[in-house]
C-alpha angles and dihedrals in degrees: 000000000000099000131019121192129204092258090059090051092049094049098042103031092232121126119230091254092053094052108031112094094021132111110250090239088097087076092059125096145159096307098041106126114246089207091059091049090050091050092050092050093046095049094045092050090053094044092242131142114263129207115176142152110230136172111239134174133235123227089262091054098255113137125230137179113252119200095204122196122179126180 
């Protein structure tokens, strides 16, 4: 993660310093959908936009639905 805004911190419970510079895999957990991960990897490797719904986890372990869009 190159940049983390205040909304990210509020939703996930991670401070900027805990998230910036890390791979976003730290948000994944037991119920994170493998299909969503595969789609993200595939689209990134081809340089394509990606829009996916994925289950992520907050710092305290609570799960949340992430509507992820990458351009």
